[in-house]
N, C-alpha and C positions, 0 to 999 in steps of 0.2 A: 348656550356656550359655556360648558364645563371644563373647569380646570384650563382654558386657553386653547380649547379643544372642539372643533364643530363638524359635524359629518351632514353632507349634503345628499340627497338619493336623487338623478336626473335620468329621464328617462329621455335616451338619443340615438344612435345609430343603431340601427338594422332594430329598431328597438327592442335595444338593449339597456338595463337600468344600469347605472354606474356611480359607483360613489366616491366624492369628493371628500377631503378632510383636510380642513384648516386647522393648523396648529402654530399659534401664535407664539410659542414659547421656543418651538424650533423654529419658525417663521418659515412654515412651509406649506405648499399646498401640493398632495397626492391623490391621484389617482391608483388605489392598488390593485384596478385590473384594467388594461386598457385590452391587450392582446392575451385571451385565456389559450392554453393547450400550446405555450411554445416553448420547448423544449428548450433550455438552458447553451446547448452546445449546438441547435441547429443555425441554418446559414439563415435564416428570417431573423432570426434575433439578432445575430451579428448586423446583418443590414438594418435592422428598424437601429440599433445602438449609433452605427453611421449615419443616417437618416438625424435622427434627433441632435448628434453632434453638427450636422448638416445646418440647420436652422439657426445657430449662432453664429455662423458666418459673415462676414463682412460685403460678402458679396451677391447677399440677399438684401431686396428693399428693405427699407426699414418698416414698413408694416407688415411683412412677414418675418424680419428678424427678430431673435431674440436679444436684446443687446447686454450682454455679459455684464457690465455695470448695475445693470438695476436685478438680472435674475437670472438663475441656471438651470438647466433641469437634466437631470442624468435617467435613465432609465433603470430600471431593475429586473431579476428575475428572482419569485423563490415558486418552487413546486411547478414550475411551467406558467403560473401567472405571471404577466408582463407590467410594470408599473412605471407609473412617471414621476417623480416628486418634484419640484421646483422650488428653491431656494429663494427667498423673496430678500434683497438688499435695499437698502433705504428708504421701509417700511412703506413701500408702494405697491400695496396689494390690490388695487384696481390695473396698474400694470402689469403685474404677476396673474393675474386670475385672467384676466383678456390673455396675453401672450400662451399660459396653460391650453386654455380652451380652443385656442387656436389651433394648436399643435396636435390635441386630441382631434380636430376637424380634418388637420392635414392628413393625420395617419391613416383616416378611410377614405378619404378624397383623393389622394394624392399617392401616398406611399402603400395601401393596399392595390388600389387600382392601377399600380402602377408594377402589376409583376405577380401580384399574390393571390390571383384568383380561386386556386385550388385551397390556400389554406380559408377563405373567404367563404365556397362553397362548402366545404369540410366542416368547419367551426360556426357558423354561421346558417346553420344548414340552408345556405343559400340555390337559387334557380341560375345553373350558368349563363343561361338565354337572358336574364334579365337583370342584369347585374350593371 
């Protein structure tokens, strides 16, 4: 770790590499690119922001919910690359890491599977018959 910042490279969904950046000074965990090629004015980005916000809802079971007293997550879009930044509260990095990893997992297995097939086929060059 250099100056409170550590970077990790993870081979994950659709055999893509994901960078995860831990910044202990800012108390954040960040995936700079979760969804590439998403215009900031697009419907998919608006829907993704709503999806991320919904993960803080008390209507979700505890194991799927991000407790806003422990962590908050916000999406951002820089040059068409959608990032997720989680702010850690109470220094509970284990909770925060688990919730951020779970959110990215749900992004691919829930959010994208529930209506964004065209995006998955285009961006990840997938055969639509084998999603």
